[in-house]
C-alpha positions as CSV (number, residue, x, y, z in Angstrom):
1,M,0.0,0.0,0.0
2,K,1.3,3.4,-0.9
3,S,2.0,5.9,1.9
4,F,-0.1,9.1,2.3
5,S,2.9,11.2,1.3
6,E,3.5,9.1,-1.8
7,I,-0.1,9.5,-2.9
8,S,-0.1,13.2,-2.1
9,K,3.1,13.8,-4.1
10,A,1.7,11.8,-7.1
11,L,-1.6,13.7,-7.0
12,D,0.2,17.1,-6.7
13,S,2.1,16.3,-9.9
14,F,-1.1,15.0,-11.6
15,T,-3.0,18.2,-10.6
16,A,-0.2,20.5,-11.8
17,K,-0.2,18.8,-15.2
18,K,-4.0,19.0,-15.4
19,N,-3.9,22.8,-14.5
20,E,-1.3,23.4,-17.2
21,A,-3.5,21.6,-19.8
22,Y,-6.8,23.3,-18.8
23,G,-5.8,26.6,-17.2
24,D,-6.9,27.8,-13.8
25,A,-10.7,27.5,-14.3
26,Y,-11.1,26.8,-10.6
27,G,-9.3,30.0,-9.6
28,K,-11.3,32.1,-12.1
29,N,-14.6,30.7,-10.8
30,F,-13.5,31.1,-7.2
31,N,-12.6,34.7,-7.8
32,T,-16.1,35.3,-9.2
33,F,-18.1,33.3,-6.7
34,G,-15.9,32.8,-3.6
35,L,-16.3,30.0,-1.1
36,T,-19.8,29.2,-2.4
37,Y,-18.2,27.9,-5.6
38,S,-15.9,25.6,-3.5
39,A,-18.8,24.3,-1.5
40,I,-20.8,23.5,-4.6
41,E,-17.9,21.7,-6.2
42,V,-17.3,19.6,-3.1
43,F,-21.0,19.0,-2.7
44,N,-21.3,17.8,-6.3
45,K,-18.3,15.4,-5.9
46,V,-19.6,14.0,-2.6
47,N,-23.0,13.4,-4.3
48,R,-21.3,11.6,-7.2
49,I,-19.3,9.4,-4.7
50,V,-22.4,8.5,-2.8
51,T,-24.3,7.7,-6.1
52,L,-21.5,5.5,-7.4
53,T,-21.0,3.7,-4.0
54,K,-24.7,3.3,-3.4
55,N,-25.2,1.8,-6.8
56,N,-22.1,-0.4,-6.5
57,L,-20.6,1.2,-9.6
58,S,-16.9,1.8,-10.2
59,E,-17.6,4.3,-13.0
60,A,-20.4,6.3,-14.6
61,N,-20.4,8.8,-17.5
62,N,-16.6,8.2,-18.0
63,E,-15.8,9.3,-14.4
64,S,-14.6,6.6,-12.0
65,L,-14.9,6.5,-8.2
66,L,-11.2,7.2,-8.0
67,D,-11.5,10.2,-10.3
68,S,-14.2,11.6,-8.0
69,Y,-12.1,11.2,-4.9
70,V,-9.1,12.8,-6.6
71,D,-11.3,15.7,-7.7
72,L,-12.7,16.0,-4.1
73,R,-9.2,16.2,-2.7
74,N,-8.2,18.8,-5.3
75,Y,-11.3,21.0,-4.7
76,A,-10.6,20.9,-0.9
77,E,-7.0,21.9,-1.5
78,F,-7.9,24.6,-4.0
79,A,-10.3,26.1,-1.4
80,I,-7.6,26.1,1.3
81,Q,-5.2,27.7,-1.1
82,H,-7.6,30.5,-1.9
83,M,-8.6,31.0,1.7
84,L,-5.1,31.3,3.1
85,P,-4.7,35.1,2.5
86,N,-7.6,35.6,4.9
87,V,-6.6,33.1,7.5
88,S,-4.9,34.2,10.7
89,D,-1.2,33.4,11.2
90,E,-2.2,31.4,14.3
91,D,-4.4,29.1,12.2
92,K,-1.8,28.8,9.5
93,A,0.8,27.8,12.1
94,K,-1.6,25.2,13.5
95,Y,-1.4,23.4,10.2
96,G,2.1,24.2,9.3
97,L,1.1,26.6,6.5
């Protein structure tokens, strides 16, 4: 089994390549709609995960369960990234940010 840090490193690289290919669509939408946009993206991914799991599917509409979890992880990290300028130094320090 891969370690958490190995998975995180691989997903960081994957996400960077994806952002290079598609541009910063998330950032543009976040700048327009704020944290509401983040919440909606996370909510949509959680709903997809629930649907796939509940129906015992590994994939639907060309998006796998793994794809959905990777997207969920990325949306959470993007939200954190965009929130950091408004987070106190104390809270940043708590997480080593």
